[in-house]
C-alpha positions as CSV (number, residue, x, y, z in Angstrom):
1,M,-22.4,-34.1,-7.2
2,E,-23.0,-36.3,-10.3
3,Q,-20.3,-36.8,-12.8
4,S,-22.6,-35.8,-15.7
5,T,-22.9,-32.4,-14.0
6,L,-19.2,-32.0,-13.7
7,A,-18.3,-33.1,-17.2
8,P,-19.0,-29.8,-18.9
9,A,-16.9,-27.9,-16.3
10,N,-14.1,-30.4,-16.7
11,A,-14.1,-30.0,-20.4
12,R,-13.9,-26.2,-20.1
13,C,-10.9,-26.6,-17.7
14,A,-9.2,-28.8,-20.3
15,K,-9.7,-26.1,-22.9
16,L,-8.4,-23.5,-20.5
17,R,-5.4,-25.6,-19.8
18,E,-4.8,-25.9,-23.5
19,A,-5.1,-22.2,-24.0
20,I,-2.8,-21.4,-21.1
21,G,-0.3,-23.9,-22.5
22,D,-0.4,-22.1,-25.9
23,L,0.3,-18.8,-24.1
24,I,3.2,-20.3,-22.1
25,E,4.7,-21.8,-25.2
26,T,4.7,-18.3,-26.8
27,D,8.2,-16.7,-26.4
28,P,8.1,-14.2,-23.5
29,S,9.4,-11.5,-25.9
30,L,6.1,-11.8,-27.8
31,R,3.9,-11.4,-24.8
32,C,5.7,-8.6,-22.9
33,D,3.9,-5.5,-24.3
34,R,1.8,-3.3,-22.1
35,E,-1.5,-4.5,-23.6
36,T,-0.8,-8.2,-23.1
37,I,0.5,-7.7,-19.5
38,T,-2.7,-5.8,-18.7
39,E,-4.9,-8.4,-20.3
40,M,-3.1,-11.3,-18.5
41,Q,-3.6,-9.5,-15.2
42,S,-7.3,-9.1,-15.9
43,L,-7.6,-12.8,-16.9
44,R,-5.8,-13.8,-13.7
45,S,-8.3,-11.8,-11.7
46,Q,-11.2,-13.6,-13.5
47,L,-9.6,-17.0,-12.8
48,D,-9.2,-16.0,-9.1
49,Y,-12.9,-15.1,-9.1
50,A,-13.8,-18.5,-10.6
51,M,-11.5,-20.2,-8.1
52,S,-13.1,-18.5,-5.0
53,T,-16.7,-19.1,-6.1
54,S,-15.8,-22.8,-6.9
55,V,-14.2,-23.2,-3.5
56,A,-17.2,-21.8,-1.7
57,E,-19.5,-24.2,-3.6
58,F,-17.0,-27.1,-2.8
59,D,-17.2,-26.2,0.9
60,Q,-21.0,-26.1,0.8
61,W,-21.5,-29.4,-1.0
62,G,-19.1,-31.2,1.4
63,E,-17.5,-33.6,-1.0
64,W,-14.2,-33.0,0.7
65,A,-15.5,-35.2,3.6
66,L,-15.5,-38.3,1.4
67,D,-11.7,-38.4,1.7
68,G,-11.8,-38.1,5.5
69,A,-10.9,-34.4,5.5
70,Q,-12.4,-32.3,8.3
71,T,-12.7,-29.1,6.3
72,A,-12.6,-28.0,2.7
73,T,-9.4,-26.0,3.3
74,A,-7.7,-29.0,4.9
75,W,-8.6,-31.0,1.7
76,I,-7.2,-28.2,-0.5
77,D,-4.0,-28.0,1.6
78,T,-3.3,-31.7,1.1
79,T,-4.5,-32.2,-2.4
80,C,-3.6,-29.0,-4.1
81,H,-0.5,-28.2,-2.0
82,L,-1.8,-24.7,-1.3
83,P,-1.1,-23.0,2.0
84,K,-4.1,-23.2,4.3
85,K,-4.0,-19.4,4.7
86,E,-4.6,-19.0,0.9
87,A,-7.2,-21.7,0.9
88,R,-9.1,-19.9,3.7
89,A,-8.8,-16.6,1.8
90,Q,-10.3,-18.2,-1.3
91,L,-13.2,-19.6,0.8
92,R,-13.7,-16.3,2.6
93,R,-13.9,-14.4,-0.6
94,G,-16.4,-16.9,-2.2
95,R,-18.6,-16.7,0.9
96,A,-18.6,-12.9,0.9
97,L,-19.4,-12.3,-2.7
98,P,-23.2,-12.6,-2.4
99,G,-23.1,-9.6,0.0
100,L,-21.0,-7.6,-2.4
101,P,-22.8,-8.0,-5.8
102,L,-21.3,-5.0,-7.6
103,A,-17.7,-5.8,-6.5
104,A,-18.3,-9.5,-7.4
105,A,-19.4,-8.4,-10.9
106,A,-16.3,-6.2,-11.3
107,W,-14.1,-9.1,-10.2
108,R,-15.8,-11.4,-12.5
109,R,-15.0,-9.0,-15.4
110,G,-11.4,-8.8,-14.3
111,D,-11.7,-5.0,-13.5
112,I,-10.6,-5.5,-9.9
113,G,-8.8,-8.3,-8.1
114,A,-8.8,-10.4,-5.0
115,A,-6.8,-7.6,-3.1
116,Q,-9.7,-5.1,-3.5
117,I,-12.2,-7.7,-2.5
118,D,-10.2,-8.5,0.7
119,A,-10.1,-4.8,1.5
120,L,-13.9,-4.5,1.3
121,I,-14.4,-7.8,3.3
122,R,-12.2,-6.3,6.0
123,V,-14.5,-3.3,6.6
124,K,-17.8,-5.2,6.2
125,S,-19.6,-5.7,9.5
126,P,-23.1,-5.5,10.9
127,V,-22.4,-1.9,11.7
128,T,-21.1,-0.9,8.2
129,E,-23.2,-3.3,6.1
130,E,-25.9,-0.8,5.2
131,A,-23.4,2.0,4.4
132,L,-21.3,-0.4,2.4
133,A,-24.3,-1.4,0.2
134,R,-25.0,2.3,-0.4
135,D,-21.4,3.1,-1.3
136,E,-20.4,-0.2,-3.1
137,A,-20.5,1.4,-6.6
138,F,-18.1,4.1,-5.4
139,F,-15.7,1.5,-4.2
140,V,-15.8,-0.5,-7.4
141,K,-15.0,2.7,-9.4
142,A,-12.2,3.6,-6.9
143,G,-10.8,0.1,-7.1
144,T,-10.8,0.2,-10.9
145,D,-9.3,3.7,-11.2
146,M,-6.9,4.1,-8.3
147,K,-3.6,2.6,-7.3
148,F,-4.1,-0.1,-4.7
149,A,-2.5,1.9,-1.8
150,A,-4.8,4.9,-2.5
151,F,-7.8,2.6,-2.7
152,C,-6.9,1.2,0.7
153,A,-6.6,4.7,2.2
154,V,-10.1,5.6,0.9
155,V,-11.5,2.4,2.4
156,D,-9.9,3.1,5.7
157,Y,-11.2,6.6,5.9
158,W,-14.6,5.4,4.9
159,E,-14.6,2.9,7.7
160,Q,-13.7,5.7,10.2
161,H,-16.9,7.4,9.1
162,A,-19.1,4.3,9.0
163,D,-17.9,2.8,12.3
164,Q,-16.3,5.4,14.4
165,D,-16.4,3.4,17.7
166,G,-15.3,0.2,15.9
167,T,-12.2,1.8,14.3
168,E,-11.1,3.3,17.6
169,E,-11.5,-0.1,19.3
170,A,-9.5,-1.8,16.4
171,A,-6.7,0.8,16.8
172,L,-6.5,0.0,20.6
173,A,-6.5,-3.7,19.9
174,K,-3.7,-3.3,17.3
175,K,-1.6,-1.4,19.9
176,A,-2.4,-4.1,22.6
177,R,-1.0,-6.8,20.3
178,R,2.4,-5.1,20.2
179,D,5.3,-7.5,20.8
180,V,9.0,-7.9,20.2
181,Y,11.0,-11.0,20.8
182,L,14.5,-12.2,20.1
183,F,15.9,-15.6,21.0
184,P,19.2,-17.3,20.3
185,S,19.3,-20.1,17.7
186,A,21.8,-22.0,15.7
187,D,21.7,-19.3,13.1
188,G,22.2,-16.4,15.6
189,Y,19.3,-14.4,17.1
190,V,15.9,-14.6,15.3
191,G,12.7,-12.9,16.2
192,E,9.7,-10.8,15.2
193,M,8.3,-7.4,15.8
194,R,4.7,-6.1,16.0
195,F,3.8,-2.5,16.7
196,G,0.7,-0.3,16.6
197,T,0.6,2.3,13.8
198,I,2.1,5.2,15.7
199,D,4.7,3.3,17.6
200,G,5.7,1.4,14.4
201,A,6.0,4.7,12.5
202,I,8.4,6.1,15.2
203,V,10.6,2.9,15.0
204,T,10.5,2.8,11.2
205,K,11.4,6.4,10.7
206,E,14.5,6.1,12.9
207,L,15.5,2.8,11.4
208,K,15.2,4.2,7.8
209,R,17.2,7.3,8.8
210,I,20.1,5.2,10.1
211,E,19.8,2.8,7.2
212,Q,20.1,5.6,4.7
213,A,23.3,6.9,6.5
214,L,24.8,3.4,6.3
215,F,23.8,3.2,2.6
216,E,25.6,6.5,1.9
217,A,28.7,5.3,3.7
218,D,28.7,2.1,1.7
219,W,28.2,4.0,-1.5
220,A,31.1,6.4,-0.7
221,E,33.4,3.4,0.2
222,A,32.6,1.5,-3.0
223,K,33.0,4.6,-5.2
224,E,36.4,5.2,-3.7
225,R,37.4,1.6,-4.1
226,L,36.2,1.2,-7.7
227,G,36.9,4.7,-9.0
228,R,33.4,5.1,-10.4
229,D,29.7,5.1,-9.3
230,P,29.1,1.5,-8.0
231,R,26.2,-0.8,-8.8
232,V,24.1,-1.8,-5.8
233,D,25.5,-5.4,-5.9
234,E,29.0,-4.0,-5.5
235,L,28.3,-2.4,-2.1
236,A,29.8,-3.9,1.0
237,R,26.4,-4.8,2.5
238,T,23.0,-5.8,1.2
239,S,19.9,-3.8,2.1
240,A,18.9,-6.6,4.5
241,Q,22.3,-6.4,6.2
242,R,22.1,-2.6,6.5
243,R,18.7,-2.9,8.1
244,A,20.0,-5.3,10.7
245,D,23.1,-3.1,11.3
246,A,20.8,-0.1,11.7
247,M,18.8,-1.9,14.4
248,V,22.1,-2.7,16.2
249,E,23.1,1.0,15.9
250,M,19.8,2.1,17.4
251,A,20.5,-0.1,20.4
252,V,24.1,1.2,20.7
253,R,22.9,4.8,20.5
254,S,20.1,4.2,23.1
255,A,22.7,2.7,25.5
256,S,25.0,5.7,25.1
257,T,22.3,8.5,25.0
258,P,22.2,11.0,27.9
259,A,19.1,10.7,30.1
260,D,18.0,14.2,29.2
261,A,18.2,13.7,25.4
262,Q,15.1,14.7,23.4
263,R,12.6,11.9,22.7
264,P,11.2,11.4,19.2
265,E,8.1,13.5,18.5
266,P,5.9,12.0,15.8
267,L,4.4,14.6,13.4
268,F,0.7,14.3,13.0
269,T,-1.1,15.8,10.0
270,V,-4.7,16.6,10.6
271,L,-6.6,17.9,7.6
272,V,-9.8,20.0,8.3
273,G,-12.3,20.9,5.6
274,Y,-10.8,18.6,2.9
275,E,-13.6,18.5,0.4
276,T,-12.7,15.2,-1.2
277,L,-13.6,13.1,1.9
278,A,-15.3,15.8,3.9
279,G,-14.7,14.5,7.3
280,R,-12.2,13.6,10.0
281,I,-8.8,12.9,8.5
282,A,-5.6,12.1,10.4
283,Q,-2.3,10.6,9.4
284,L,1.3,10.4,10.4
285,E,4.0,12.1,8.5
286,G,4.7,9.8,5.6
287,G,1.2,8.6,5.1
288,P,0.1,5.9,7.7
289,L,-3.5,6.5,8.7
290,V,-4.5,6.9,12.4
291,T,-7.8,7.2,14.1
292,P,-8.5,10.5,15.8
293,G,-8.6,8.7,19.2
294,S,-5.1,7.5,18.7
295,L,-3.9,11.2,18.8
296,F,-5.0,11.9,22.4
297,P,-2.1,10.2,24.3
298,W,0.3,12.3,22.2
299,M,-1.3,15.7,22.6
300,D,1.3,17.0,25.0
301,T,4.4,15.5,23.3
302,A,3.8,15.1,19.5
303,T,4.1,17.8,16.8
304,F,0.9,18.8,15.0
305,E,0.6,20.9,11.9
306,R,-2.3,22.9,10.6
307,I,-2.7,23.1,6.9
308,V,-5.3,25.2,5.0
309,F,-6.2,24.3,1.4
310,S,-7.8,27.3,-0.1
311,P,-7.3,28.8,-3.6
312,G,-5.7,32.2,-3.4
313,K,-6.8,33.1,0.1
314,R,-3.8,31.9,2.1
315,I,-0.3,32.7,0.9
316,E,2.8,31.5,2.8
317,C,5.3,32.4,0.1
318,S,5.1,35.0,-2.7
319,V,3.3,33.8,-5.8
320,T,6.1,35.4,-7.8
321,S,8.8,33.5,-5.9
322,R,10.8,31.0,-8.0
323,F,10.8,28.2,-5.4
324,F,8.1,26.6,-3.2
325,T,9.1,27.1,0.4
326,G,7.7,26.9,4.0
327,A,4.1,26.1,4.5
328,T,3.2,26.3,0.8
329,R,5.6,23.5,0.1
330,R,4.4,21.4,3.0
331,A,0.8,21.8,2.1
332,I,1.5,20.4,-1.4
333,E,3.5,17.5,0.1
334,V,0.5,16.6,2.4
335,R,-1.9,16.9,-0.5
336,D,0.1,14.8,-3.0
337,L,1.7,12.3,-0.6
338,E,3.9,11.0,-3.4
339,C,5.3,11.8,-6.9
340,R,2.3,12.7,-9.1
341,H,3.5,10.6,-12.0
342,E,1.1,7.7,-12.3
343,F,3.8,5.1,-12.4
344,C,5.8,6.4,-9.4
345,D,5.2,6.2,-5.7
346,L,8.3,8.0,-4.2
347,S,7.1,9.8,-1.0
348,A,6.5,13.5,-1.4
349,D,9.2,14.5,1.2
350,K,11.8,13.1,-1.2
351,C,10.4,14.7,-4.3
352,Q,11.0,18.1,-6.0
353,M,8.4,20.8,-6.3
354,D,7.3,21.6,-9.8
355,H,5.1,24.3,-11.3
356,I,2.2,22.7,-13.2
357,V,2.1,25.8,-15.5
358,P,5.9,26.5,-15.8
359,F,7.3,29.4,-13.9
360,S,8.9,30.6,-17.1
361,E,5.5,30.9,-18.7
362,G,4.1,32.9,-15.8
363,G,2.9,30.1,-13.6
364,P,2.4,31.3,-10.0
365,T,4.1,29.7,-7.0
366,T,0.8,28.6,-5.3
367,Q,-0.7,25.4,-3.9
368,G,-2.9,25.1,-6.9
369,N,-0.1,25.4,-9.4
370,G,2.4,23.1,-7.5
371,Q,2.9,19.4,-7.6
372,T,5.4,16.9,-6.3
373,L,7.6,15.1,-8.9
374,C,10.6,12.9,-8.2
375,G,13.8,14.1,-9.8
376,F,13.5,11.6,-12.7
377,H,10.0,12.5,-13.7
378,N,10.6,16.2,-13.1
379,R,13.6,16.1,-15.5
380,Q,11.6,13.9,-17.9
381,R,8.8,16.5,-18.1
382,Y,11.2,19.1,-19.5
383,E,13.4,17.0,-21.7
384,R,13.3,17.9,-25.3
385,P,11.8,15.2,-27.6
386,P,14.2,13.4,-29.9
387,P,14.7,14.9,-33.4
388,G,11.7,14.1,-35.6
389,G,9.6,13.1,-32.5
């Protein structure tokens, strides 16, 4: 590519560097407000868009070969000191953008980021291509409006509709890649774990349960030692150490458990007739999505729950009851998944149940008038404003 062609772009990069320098020189206390943080995140997304499209063009023109590199990503790895994994991701995004014009435009504006583009690339295949083109505007809006985790759930469910056979095959392949290894080293035993969705959920749930018990023990010990509520850094173990100790405790309990002890039974939540997505929906307790085919091997051993979402036609607890209980409470947990405050993601099973229209004002104890809120945000909702506020 001729130098005269590159000169304008280089000049713009110089101006951008100068502008970024001015921003960096600004005291952080003057650029820490909500509007500035939001704007900088959007600008970062725009710069990521520019980087990916530039890398795709760089790869196509082949200038990297002049230095003896075999690939564009190898040249970037050596010259820019970027991990090859990230260089490949930039190239992959740049190559995919022509097939995702609406998402590309949103990324260019800074409305969505590289993470949303990666999620769409992941589900784009010859089988789903036509459906993705049809629904791309929907995904752009979802990526703009939703938290990223919720956006990914929508994409995953959509893929189950668009490529039913493919998603089942992918689930089987994920399970087939399961692996656990530990080997001795100079620093003790090191290793790695890889599980399928269901098996991983079983291990994770038990690991978290034991880890929580160890945390409570550490907290009680520190409180007795200090004579006050401790800070997290004053506990006897770090969170990483507690996870490791919880894994050891799992092994100890396994070795000492009677042969006739009850095996873990994962709880599957299968929603039928859910209008928002209108189709097959299945997930594990706590949120991980599973394909319907993944349920079949567990039909005789797992626990399944049936939940009906219907306004006023199904009542599990009295509408005049003060507290949400039983199936009514569980239905709200499944629907909300987490604290309903937009800046909180505490899982619903750890939240409190709150009346949307307060019970004291005649609000009924029903699915439609219930919501999950963590303790902090539930208390915050009913706090009195400061004097003069």
